[in-house]
N, CA, C and O atoms as a Tripos MOL2 file, in Angstrom:
@<TRIPOS>MOLECULE
protein
  256   255    64     0     0
PROTEIN
NO_CHARGES

@<TRIPOS>ATOM
      1 N           0.6450   -1.1960   -0.0970 N.3       1 MET1
      2 CA         -0.0680    0.1530    0.0340 C.3       1 MET1
      3 C           0.7710    1.2480   -0.0260 C.2       1 MET1
      4 O           0.4370    2.2600   -0.6430 O.2       1 MET1
      5 N           2.0850    1.1250    0.6940 N.am      2 ALA2
      6 CA          2.9400    2.4300    0.7600 C.3       2 ALA2
      7 C           3.4470    2.8430   -0.5040 C.2       2 ALA2
      8 O           3.6130    4.0220   -0.8170 O.2       2 ALA2
      9 N           3.7260    1.7220   -1.3290 N.am      3 ASN3
     10 CA          4.3350    1.8190   -2.7280 C.3       3 ASN3
     11 C           3.3890    2.5660   -3.6670 C.2       3 ASN3
     12 O           3.7250    3.4890   -4.4090 O.2       3 ASN3
     13 N           2.0780    2.0140   -3.5340 N.am      4 GLN4
     14 CA          0.9870    2.6900   -4.3380 C.3       4 GLN4
     15 C           0.7230    4.0750   -3.9630 C.2       4 GLN4
     16 O           0.3280    4.8480   -4.8360 O.2       4 GLN4
     17 N           0.8990    4.4860   -2.7360 N.am      5 SER5
     18 CA          0.8100    5.9360   -2.2860 C.3       5 SER5
     19 C           2.0160    6.7640   -3.0050 C.2       5 SER5
     20 O           1.8200    7.8730   -3.5020 O.2       5 SER5
     21 N           3.1820    6.1670   -3.0100 N.am      6 LYS6
     22 CA          4.4600    6.9510   -3.5790 C.3       6 LYS6
     23 C           4.2180    7.2100   -5.0300 C.2       6 LYS6
     24 O           4.5100    8.2980   -5.5270 O.2       6 LYS6
     25 N           3.6590    6.1730   -5.7630 N.am      7 TYR7
     26 CA          3.5220    6.1970   -7.0710 C.3       7 TYR7
     27 C           2.4280    7.2250   -7.4150 C.2       7 TYR7
     28 O           2.6240    7.9760   -8.3700 O.2       7 TYR7
     29 N           1.3450    7.3050   -6.7380 N.am      8 PHE8
     30 CA          0.1850    8.2540   -6.6740 C.3       8 PHE8
     31 C           0.7180    9.6640   -6.4770 C.2       8 PHE8
     32 O           0.4550   10.5220   -7.3190 O.2       8 PHE8
     33 N           1.4200    9.9340   -5.4550 N.am      9 ILE9
     34 CA          1.9870   11.1550   -5.2740 C.3       9 ILE9
     35 C           3.0810   11.5610   -6.2970 C.2       9 ILE9
     36 O           3.1380   12.7460   -6.6260 O.2       9 ILE9
     37 N           3.9230   10.6970   -6.8070 N.am     10 ALA10
     38 CA          4.8160   10.7530   -7.8810 C.3      10 ALA10
     39 C           4.1920   11.3690   -9.0120 C.2      10 ALA10
     40 O           4.6630   12.3810   -9.5330 O.2      10 ALA10
     41 N           2.8290   10.6250   -9.5400 N.am     11 THR11
     42 CA          1.9820   11.0990  -10.5310 C.3      11 THR11
     43 C           1.6290   12.4330  -10.4100 C.2      11 THR11
     44 O           1.8520   13.2480  -11.3050 O.2      11 THR11
     45 N           0.9930   12.7590   -9.1680 N.am     12 PHE12
     46 CA          0.4820   14.1750   -8.8050 C.3      12 PHE12
     47 C           1.4530   15.1010   -9.1320 C.2      12 PHE12
     48 O           1.0840   16.1130   -9.7270 O.2      12 PHE12
     49 N           2.8960   14.9210   -8.7980 N.am     13 LEU13
     50 CA          3.9630   15.8630   -8.8610 C.3      13 LEU13
     51 C           4.2910   16.1690  -10.3840 C.2      13 LEU13
     52 O           4.5280   17.2860  -10.8430 O.2      13 LEU13
     53 N           4.2610   14.9680  -11.0840 N.am     14 ILE14
     54 CA          4.5580   15.2870  -12.5140 C.3      14 ILE14
     55 C           3.6260   16.0480  -13.2470 C.2      14 ILE14
     56 O           3.9810   16.9390  -14.0190 O.2      14 ILE14
     57 N           2.3800   15.7220  -13.0290 N.am     15 LEU15
     58 CA          1.1680   16.3070  -13.5600 C.3      15 LEU15
     59 C           1.1670   17.8140  -13.1830 C.2      15 LEU15
     60 O           0.9110   18.7190  -13.9770 O.2      15 LEU15
     61 N           1.4820   17.9700  -11.8810 N.am     16 ASN16
     62 CA          1.5570   19.6000  -11.5080 C.3      16 ASN16
     63 C           2.7330   20.3660  -11.9480 C.2      16 ASN16
     64 O           2.7770   21.5960  -11.9410 O.2      16 ASN16
     65 N           3.8190   19.4800  -12.3860 N.am     17 GLY17
     66 CA          4.9460   20.1010  -12.9220 C.3      17 GLY17
     67 C           4.4390   20.6870  -14.4790 C.2      17 GLY17
     68 O           4.5850   21.8610  -14.8220 O.2      17 GLY17
     69 N           3.9250   19.8030  -15.1880 N.am     18 ILE18
     70 CA          3.3660   20.0690  -16.4660 C.3      18 ILE18
     71 C           2.2770   21.4430  -16.5710 C.2      18 ILE18
     72 O           2.1980   22.2930  -17.4580 O.2      18 ILE18
     73 N           1.5020   21.2910  -15.3160 N.am     19 VAL19
     74 CA          0.5440   22.4960  -15.2750 C.3      19 VAL19
     75 C           1.5170   23.6620  -15.0900 C.2      19 VAL19
     76 O           1.4740   24.6030  -15.8830 O.2      19 VAL19
     77 N           2.3940   23.6440  -14.0790 N.am     20 LEU20
     78 CA          3.3090   24.8660  -13.8870 C.3      20 LEU20
     79 C           4.0630   25.1640  -14.9800 C.2      20 LEU20
     80 O           4.2650   26.3740  -15.0850 O.2      20 LEU20
     81 N           4.6140   24.4050  -15.9390 N.am     21 LEU21
     82 CA          5.3590   24.7060  -16.9120 C.3      21 LEU21
     83 C           4.3270   25.4360  -17.9460 C.2      21 LEU21
     84 O           4.7060   26.4040  -18.6060 O.2      21 LEU21
     85 N           3.1890   24.9900  -18.0360 N.am     22 GLY22
     86 CA          2.2550   25.6040  -19.1880 C.3      22 GLY22
     87 C           1.8080   26.9460  -18.5490 C.2      22 GLY22
     88 O           1.2110   27.7710  -19.2400 O.2      22 GLY22
     89 N           2.1030   27.1920  -17.1630 N.am     23 GLN23
     90 CA          1.7050   28.5350  -16.8030 C.3      23 GLN23
     91 C           2.9520   29.6380  -16.8030 C.2      23 GLN23
     92 O           2.8420   30.8640  -16.8050 O.2      23 GLN23
     93 N           4.1250   28.8740  -16.7990 N.am     24 VAL24
     94 CA          5.2300   29.7710  -16.9750 C.3      24 VAL24
     95 C           5.5660   29.9780  -18.2410 C.2      24 VAL24
     96 O           5.8340   31.1290  -18.5850 O.2      24 VAL24
     97 N           5.6090   29.1000  -19.0160 N.am     25 TRP25
     98 CA          5.9150   28.9080  -20.6790 C.3      25 TRP25
     99 C           4.7630   28.7480  -21.4790 C.2      25 TRP25
    100 O           4.7780   27.7480  -22.1970 O.2      25 TRP25
    101 N           3.7890   29.4590  -21.5390 N.am     26 PRO26
    102 CA          2.4340   29.0370  -22.2540 C.3      26 PRO26
    103 C           2.7360   28.5540  -23.8600 C.2      26 PRO26
    104 O           2.1100   27.6660  -24.4380 O.2      26 PRO26
    105 N           3.7700   29.3000  -24.3970 N.am     27 GLU27
    106 CA          4.0220   28.7900  -25.8410 C.3      27 GLU27
    107 C           4.6690   27.2490  -25.9090 C.2      27 GLU27
    108 O           4.6760   26.6010  -26.9560 O.2      27 GLU27
    109 N           5.1320   26.8280  -24.8330 N.am     28 GLY28
    110 CA          5.6640   25.7100  -24.7560 C.3      28 GLY28
    111 C           4.7960   24.5650  -24.3460 C.2      28 GLY28
    112 O           5.2220   23.4160  -24.4590 O.2      28 GLY28
    113 N           3.6600   24.8010  -23.8980 N.am     29 ALA29
    114 CA          2.7590   23.8460  -23.5410 C.3      29 ALA29
    115 C           2.2310   22.8550  -24.5890 C.2      29 ALA29
    116 O           1.8690   23.1910  -25.7170 O.2      29 ALA29
    117 N           2.2240   21.7130  -24.1520 N.am     30 PRO30
    118 CA          1.7210   20.7360  -25.3320 C.3      30 PRO30
    119 C           0.1070   21.0150  -25.6280 C.2      30 PRO30
    120 O          -0.5480   21.8320  -24.9810 O.2      30 PRO30
    121 N          -0.3630   20.3020  -26.5830 N.am     31 PRO31
    122 CA         -1.6700   20.5820  -26.9540 C.3      31 PRO31
    123 C          -2.7770   20.1820  -26.1800 C.2      31 PRO31
    124 O          -3.9370   20.5880  -26.2560 O.2      31 PRO31
    125 N          -2.2350   19.2500  -25.3490 N.am     32 PHE32
    126 CA         -3.1910   18.5480  -24.3590 C.3      32 PHE32
    127 C          -3.3090   19.2150  -23.0970 C.2      32 PHE32
    128 O          -4.1220   18.8720  -22.2400 O.2      32 PHE32
    129 N          -2.3850   20.3020  -22.9590 N.am     33 ALA33
    130 CA         -2.3680   20.9880  -21.6100 C.3      33 ALA33
    131 C          -3.6220   21.3080  -20.8390 C.2      33 ALA33
    132 O          -3.7360   21.1670  -19.6210 O.2      33 ALA33
    133 N          -4.5700   21.7590  -21.6730 N.am     34 ARG34
    134 CA         -5.9290   22.0930  -21.1290 C.3      34 ARG34
    135 C          -6.6620   20.9130  -20.3950 C.2      34 ARG34
    136 O          -7.3060   21.0940  -19.3610 O.2      34 ARG34
    137 N          -6.5220   19.7310  -20.9860 N.am     35 VAL35
    138 CA         -7.0470   18.5800  -20.4230 C.3      35 VAL35
    139 C          -6.2470   18.1680  -19.2340 C.2      35 VAL35
    140 O          -6.9030   17.8120  -18.2550 O.2      35 VAL35
    141 N          -5.0230   18.1520  -19.1510 N.am     36 ILE36
    142 CA         -4.1220   17.8520  -18.2030 C.3      36 ILE36
    143 C          -4.4410   18.7460  -16.9010 C.2      36 ILE36
    144 O          -4.4860   18.2820  -15.7620 O.2      36 ILE36
    145 N          -4.6810   20.2570  -17.2780 N.am     37 ASN37
    146 CA         -4.9670   21.0520  -16.1250 C.3      37 ASN37
    147 C          -6.3780   20.6950  -15.5050 C.2      37 ASN37
    148 O          -6.5040   20.7330  -14.2810 O.2      37 ASN37
    149 N          -7.2470   20.4130  -16.1670 N.am     38 ILE38
    150 CA         -8.5690   19.9910  -15.7590 C.3      38 ILE38
    151 C          -8.4890   18.8890  -14.9350 C.2      38 ILE38
    152 O          -9.0010   18.9000  -13.8160 O.2      38 ILE38
    153 N          -7.8490   17.8630  -15.4130 N.am     39 ILE39
    154 CA         -7.7290   16.5290  -14.7620 C.3      39 ILE39
    155 C          -6.7310   16.8420  -13.3030 C.2      39 ILE39
    156 O          -6.9520   16.1660  -12.2980 O.2      39 ILE39
    157 N          -5.8330   17.7200  -13.2940 N.am     40 VAL40
    158 CA         -5.2140   17.7460  -12.1550 C.3      40 VAL40
    159 C          -5.7830   18.5020  -11.0340 C.2      40 VAL40
    160 O          -5.6170   18.2490   -9.8400 O.2      40 VAL40
    161 N          -6.6210   19.6680  -11.6540 N.am     41 MET41
    162 CA         -7.3700   20.1870  -10.6080 C.3      41 MET41
    163 C          -8.6330   19.5090   -9.8870 C.2      41 MET41
    164 O          -9.0290   19.7670   -8.7500 O.2      41 MET41
    165 N          -9.1260   18.6790  -10.7030 N.am     42 ALA42
    166 CA         -9.9980   17.6640  -10.1000 C.3      42 ALA42
    167 C          -9.4810   16.8320   -9.2980 C.2      42 ALA42
    168 O          -9.8820   16.8000   -8.1340 O.2      42 ALA42
    169 N          -8.4880   15.9840   -9.7380 N.am     43 SER43
    170 CA         -7.8850   15.0730   -8.9370 C.3      43 SER43
    171 C          -7.3000   15.6400   -7.4900 C.2      43 SER43
    172 O          -7.3920   14.9810   -6.4540 O.2      43 SER43
    173 N          -6.7250   16.8680   -7.5560 N.am     44 ASP44
    174 CA         -6.1600   17.4410   -6.3850 C.3      44 ASP44
    175 C          -7.0970   17.8120   -5.6380 C.2      44 ASP44
    176 O          -6.8370   17.6670   -4.4430 O.2      44 ASP44
    177 N          -8.4650   18.3950   -5.9550 N.am     45 PHE45
    178 CA         -9.4610   18.5830   -5.0640 C.3      45 PHE45
    179 C         -10.0680   17.2250   -4.5190 C.2      45 PHE45
    180 O         -10.5930   17.1920   -3.4070 O.2      45 PHE45
    181 N          -9.9970   16.2710   -5.2080 N.am     46 LEU46
    182 CA        -10.6780   15.0360   -4.6140 C.3      46 LEU46
    183 C          -9.4820   14.3790   -3.5910 C.2      46 LEU46
    184 O          -9.7900   13.8170   -2.5400 O.2      46 LEU46
    185 N          -8.4030   14.4950   -3.9430 N.am     47 TYR47
    186 CA         -7.3750   13.8990   -2.8600 C.3      47 TYR47
    187 C          -7.3160   14.6750   -1.6420 C.2      47 TYR47
    188 O          -7.4450   14.1060   -0.5580 O.2      47 TYR47
    189 N          -7.1330   15.9320   -1.7240 N.am     48 PHE48
    190 CA         -7.2150   16.7210   -0.6130 C.3      48 PHE48
    191 C          -8.5170   16.6580    0.1550 C.2      48 PHE48
    192 O          -8.4690   16.7940    1.3780 O.2      48 PHE48
    193 N          -9.7010   16.4590   -0.4660 N.am     49 PHE49
    194 CA        -10.9600   16.4170    0.1350 C.3      49 PHE49
    195 C         -10.9860   15.2010    0.9470 C.2      49 PHE49
    196 O         -11.4800   15.2190    2.0740 O.2      49 PHE49
    197 N         -10.3670   13.9130    0.3210 N.am     50 ILE50
    198 CA        -10.4170   12.9020    1.0640 C.3      50 ILE50
    199 C          -9.4360   12.9700    2.1680 C.2      50 ILE50
    200 O          -9.7430   12.4230    3.2270 O.2      50 ILE50
    201 N          -8.5170   13.4540    2.0820 N.am     51 LEU51
    202 CA         -7.3820   13.5790    3.2350 C.3      51 LEU51
    203 C          -8.1420   14.3440    4.3410 C.2      51 LEU51
    204 O          -8.1640   13.8840    5.4820 O.2      51 LEU51
    205 N          -8.7550   15.4830    4.0340 N.am     52 LEU52
    206 CA         -9.5610   16.1520    5.1020 C.3      52 LEU52
    207 C         -10.7600   15.3570    5.8050 C.2      52 LEU52
    208 O         -11.0570   15.5030    6.9910 O.2      52 LEU52
    209 N         -11.3780   14.5370    4.9550 N.am     53 TRP53
    210 CA        -12.4030   13.7490    5.5410 C.3      53 TRP53
    211 C         -11.9170   12.6290    6.4230 C.2      53 TRP53
    212 O         -12.5910   12.3260    7.4090 O.2      53 TRP53
    213 N         -10.7180   11.9460    6.1250 N.am     54 HIS54
    214 CA        -10.2320   10.9810    6.9200 C.3      54 HIS54
    215 C          -9.6540   11.6230    8.1250 C.2      54 HIS54
    216 O          -9.6350   10.9400    9.1490 O.2      54 HIS54
    217 N          -9.1550   12.8870    8.1680 N.am     55 LYS55
    218 CA         -8.6150   13.5760    9.3130 C.3      55 LYS55
    219 C          -9.7100   13.8200   10.3200 C.2      55 LYS55
    220 O          -9.6530   13.4600   11.4960 O.2      55 LYS55
    221 N         -10.7310   14.4760    9.7450 N.am     56 ILE56
    222 CA        -12.0010   14.7580   10.7350 C.3      56 ILE56
    223 C         -12.7100   13.4070   11.1070 C.2      56 ILE56
    224 O         -13.3040   13.3900   12.1860 O.2      56 ILE56
    225 N         -12.7140   12.4580   10.4600 N.am     57 LYS57
    226 CA        -13.2300   11.0040   10.7670 C.3      57 LYS57
    227 C         -12.3820   10.5200   11.9070 C.2      57 LYS57
    228 O         -12.9080   10.0700   12.9250 O.2      57 LYS57
    229 N         -11.2310   10.5930   11.7760 N.am     58 ASN58
    230 CA        -10.0460    9.9910   12.9620 C.3      58 ASN58
    231 C         -10.2250   10.9290   14.1460 C.2      58 ASN58
    232 O         -10.2160   10.3930   15.2540 O.2      58 ASN58
    233 N         -10.3880   12.2660   14.0810 N.am     59 GLU59
    234 CA        -10.5000   13.0840   15.2530 C.3      59 GLU59
    235 C         -11.9190   12.9170   16.0100 C.2      59 GLU59
    236 O         -12.0520   13.1350   17.2150 O.2      59 GLU59
    237 N         -12.8960   12.5280   15.2060 N.am     60 LYS60
    238 CA        -14.2070   12.1240   16.0670 C.3      60 LYS60
    239 C         -14.0540   10.6530   16.7600 C.2      60 LYS60
    240 O         -14.5890   10.3360   17.8220 O.2      60 LYS60
    241 N         -13.3150    9.9110   16.0480 N.am     61 VAL61
    242 CA        -13.0530    8.5070   16.7940 C.3      61 VAL61
    243 C         -12.1900    8.6750   18.0500 C.2      61 VAL61
    244 O         -12.3990    8.0520   19.0910 O.2      61 VAL61
    245 N         -11.1650    9.5990   17.8650 N.am     62 SER62
    246 CA        -10.1990    9.6610   18.9980 C.3      62 SER62
    247 C         -10.9440   10.3610   20.0250 C.2      62 SER62
    248 O         -10.7120    9.9860   21.1740 O.2      62 SER62
    249 N         -11.7610   11.2660   19.8740 N.am     63 LYS63
    250 CA        -12.5250   11.9470   20.9060 C.3      63 LYS63
    251 C         -13.4450   11.0860   21.7170 C.2      63 LYS63
    252 O         -13.7770   11.4250   22.8530 O.2      63 LYS63
    253 N         -13.9430    9.7630   21.0450 N.am     64 LEU64
    254 CA        -14.7230    9.1000   21.7410 C.3      64 LEU64
    255 C         -13.8770    8.2460   22.8660 C.2      64 LEU64
    256 O         -14.4690    7.5180   23.6630 O.2      64 LEU64
@<TRIPOS>BOND
     1     1     2 1
     2     2     3 1
     3     3     4 2
     4     3     5 am
     5     5     6 1
     6     6     7 1
     7     7     8 2
     8     7     9 am
     9     9    10 1
    10    10    11 1
    11    11    12 2
    12    11    13 am
    13    13    14 1
    14    14    15 1
    15    15    16 2
    16    15    17 am
    17    17    18 1
    18    18    19 1
    19    19    20 2
    20    19    21 am
    21    21    22 1
    22    22    23 1
    23    23    24 2
    24    23    25 am
    25    25    26 1
    26    26    27 1
    27    27    28 2
    28    27    29 am
    29    29    30 1
    30    30    31 1
    31    31    32 2
    32    31    33 am
    33    33    34 1
    34    34    35 1
    35    35    36 2
    36    35    37 am
    37    37    38 1
    38    38    39 1
    39    39    40 2
    40    39    41 am
    41    41    42 1
    42    42    43 1
    43    43    44 2
    44    43    45 am
    45    45    46 1
    46    46    47 1
    47    47    48 2
    48    47    49 am
    49    49    50 1
    50    50    51 1
    51    51    52 2
    52    51    53 am
    53    53    54 1
    54    54    55 1
    55    55    56 2
    56    55    57 am
    57    57    58 1
    58    58    59 1
    59    59    60 2
    60    59    61 am
    61    61    62 1
    62    62    63 1
    63    63    64 2
    64    63    65 am
    65    65    66 1
    66    66    67 1
    67    67    68 2
    68    67    69 am
    69    69    70 1
    70    70    71 1
    71    71    72 2
    72    71    73 am
    73    73    74 1
    74    74    75 1
    75    75    76 2
    76    75    77 am
    77    77    78 1
    78    78    79 1
    79    79    80 2
    80    79    81 am
    81    81    82 1
    82    82    83 1
    83    83    84 2
    84    83    85 am
    85    85    86 1
    86    86    87 1
    87    87    88 2
    88    87    89 am
    89    89    90 1
    90    90    91 1
    91    91    92 2
    92    91    93 am
    93    93    94 1
    94    94    95 1
    95    95    96 2
    96    95    97 am
    97    97    98 1
    98    98    99 1
    99    99   100 2
   100    99   101 am
   101   101   102 1
   102   102   103 1
   103   103   104 2
   104   103   105 am
   105   105   106 1
   106   106   107 1
   107   107   108 2
   108   107   109 am
   109   109   110 1
   110   110   111 1
   111   111   112 2
   112   111   113 am
   113   113   114 1
   114   114   115 1
   115   115   116 2
   116   115   117 am
   117   117   118 1
   118   118   119 1
   119   119   120 2
   120   119   121 am
   121   121   122 1
   122   122   123 1
   123   123   124 2
   124   123   125 am
   125   125   126 1
   126   126   127 1
   127   127   128 2
   128   127   129 am
   129   129   130 1
   130   130   131 1
   131   131   132 2
   132   131   133 am
   133   133   134 1
   134   134   135 1
   135   135   136 2
   136   135   137 am
   137   137   138 1
   138   138   139 1
   139   139   140 2
   140   139   141 am
   141   141   142 1
   142   142   143 1
   143   143   144 2
   144   143   145 am
   145   145   146 1
   146   146   147 1
   147   147   148 2
   148   147   149 am
   149   149   150 1
   150   150   151 1
   151   151   152 2
   152   151   153 am
   153   153   154 1
   154   154   155 1
   155   155   156 2
   156   155   157 am
   157   157   158 1
   158   158   159 1
   159   159   160 2
   160   159   161 am
   161   161   162 1
   162   162   163 1
   163   163   164 2
   164   163   165 am
   165   165   166 1
   166   166   167 1
   167   167   168 2
   168   167   169 am
   169   169   170 1
   170   170   171 1
   171   171   172 2
   172   171   173 am
   173   173   174 1
   174   174   175 1
   175   175   176 2
   176   175   177 am
   177   177   178 1
   178   178   179 1
   179   179   180 2
   180   179   181 am
   181   181   182 1
   182   182   183 1
   183   183   184 2
   184   183   185 am
   185   185   186 1
   186   186   187 1
   187   187   188 2
   188   187   189 am
   189   189   190 1
   190   190   191 1
   191   191   192 2
   192   191   193 am
   193   193   194 1
   194   194   195 1
   195   195   196 2
   196   195   197 am
   197   197   198 1
   198   198   199 1
   199   199   200 2
   200   199   201 am
   201   201   202 1
   202   202   203 1
   203   203   204 2
   204   203   205 am
   205   205   206 1
   206   206   207 1
   207   207   208 2
   208   207   209 am
   209   209   210 1
   210   210   211 1
   211   211   212 2
   212   211   213 am
   213   213   214 1
   214   214   215 1
   215   215   216 2
   216   215   217 am
   217   217   218 1
   218   218   219 1
   219   219   220 2
   220   219   221 am
   221   221   222 1
   222   222   223 1
   223   223   224 2
   224   223   225 am
   225   225   226 1
   226   226   227 1
   227   227   228 2
   228   227   229 am
   229   229   230 1
   230   230   231 1
   231   231   232 2
   232   231   233 am
   233   233   234 1
   234   234   235 1
   235   235   236 2
   236   235   237 am
   237   237   238 1
   238   238   239 1
   239   239   240 2
   240   239   241 am
   241   241   242 1
   242   242   243 1
   243   243   244 2
   244   243   245 am
   245   245   246 1
   246   246   247 1
   247   247   248 2
   248   247   249 am
   249   249   250 1
   250   250   251 1
   251   251   252 2
   252   251   253 am
   253   253   254 1
   254   254   255 1
   255   255   256 2
@<TRIPOS>SUBSTRUCTURE
     1 MET1         2 RESIDUE 1 A MET
     2 ALA2         6 RESIDUE 1 A ALA
     3 ASN3        10 RESIDUE 1 A ASN
     4 GLN4        14 RESIDUE 1 A GLN
     5 SER5        18 RESIDUE 1 A SER
     6 LYS6        22 RESIDUE 1 A LYS
     7 TYR7        26 RESIDUE 1 A TYR
     8 PHE8        30 RESIDUE 1 A PHE
     9 ILE9        34 RESIDUE 1 A ILE
    10 ALA10       38 RESIDUE 1 A ALA
    11 THR11       42 RESIDUE 1 A THR
    12 PHE12       46 RESIDUE 1 A PHE
    13 LEU13       50 RESIDUE 1 A LEU
    14 ILE14       54 RESIDUE 1 A ILE
    15 LEU15       58 RESIDUE 1 A LEU
    16 ASN16       62 RESIDUE 1 A ASN
    17 GLY17       66 RESIDUE 1 A GLY
    18 ILE18       70 RESIDUE 1 A ILE
    19 VAL19       74 RESIDUE 1 A VAL
    20 LEU20       78 RESIDUE 1 A LEU
    21 LEU21       82 RESIDUE 1 A LEU
    22 GLY22       86 RESIDUE 1 A GLY
    23 GLN23       90 RESIDUE 1 A GLN
    24 VAL24       94 RESIDUE 1 A VAL
    25 TRP25       98 RESIDUE 1 A TRP
    26 PRO26      102 RESIDUE 1 A PRO
    27 GLU27      106 RESIDUE 1 A GLU
    28 GLY28      110 RESIDUE 1 A GLY
    29 ALA29      114 RESIDUE 1 A ALA
    30 PRO30      118 RESIDUE 1 A PRO
    31 PRO31      122 RESIDUE 1 A PRO
    32 PHE32      126 RESIDUE 1 A PHE
    33 ALA33      130 RESIDUE 1 A ALA
    34 ARG34      134 RESIDUE 1 A ARG
    35 VAL35      138 RESIDUE 1 A VAL
    36 ILE36      142 RESIDUE 1 A ILE
    37 ASN37      146 RESIDUE 1 A ASN
    38 ILE38      150 RESIDUE 1 A ILE
    39 ILE39      154 RESIDUE 1 A ILE
    40 VAL40      158 RESIDUE 1 A VAL
    41 MET41      162 RESIDUE 1 A MET
    42 ALA42      166 RESIDUE 1 A ALA
    43 SER43      170 RESIDUE 1 A SER
    44 ASP44      174 RESIDUE 1 A ASP
    45 PHE45      178 RESIDUE 1 A PHE
    46 LEU46      182 RESIDUE 1 A LEU
    47 TYR47      186 RESIDUE 1 A TYR
    48 PHE48      190 RESIDUE 1 A PHE
    49 PHE49      194 RESIDUE 1 A PHE
    50 ILE50      198 RESIDUE 1 A ILE
    51 LEU51      202 RESIDUE 1 A LEU
    52 LEU52      206 RESIDUE 1 A LEU
    53 TRP53      210 RESIDUE 1 A TRP
    54 HIS54      214 RESIDUE 1 A HIS
    55 LYS55      218 RESIDUE 1 A LYS
    56 ILE56      222 RESIDUE 1 A ILE
    57 LYS57      226 RESIDUE 1 A LYS
    58 ASN58      230 RESIDUE 1 A ASN
    59 GLU59      234 RESIDUE 1 A GLU
    60 LYS60      238 RESIDUE 1 A LYS
    61 VAL61      242 RESIDUE 1 A VAL
    62 SER62      246 RESIDUE 1 A SER
    63 LYS63      250 RESIDUE 1 A LYS
    64 LEU64      254 RESIDUE 1 A LEU
């Protein structure tokens, strides 16, 4: 499970790097950059929402 998490975060870093490169150097962005931007924003939102949900869930359990 830990290896899957590492690969997942590495994929996020690579995709975020592509997004950042497209923002810094728009002329050099690949033609699929818009799709990558949308996928990265949606997946980042889901990832952080799930992290927050697990943290809130664990805090409620620890208070009991």
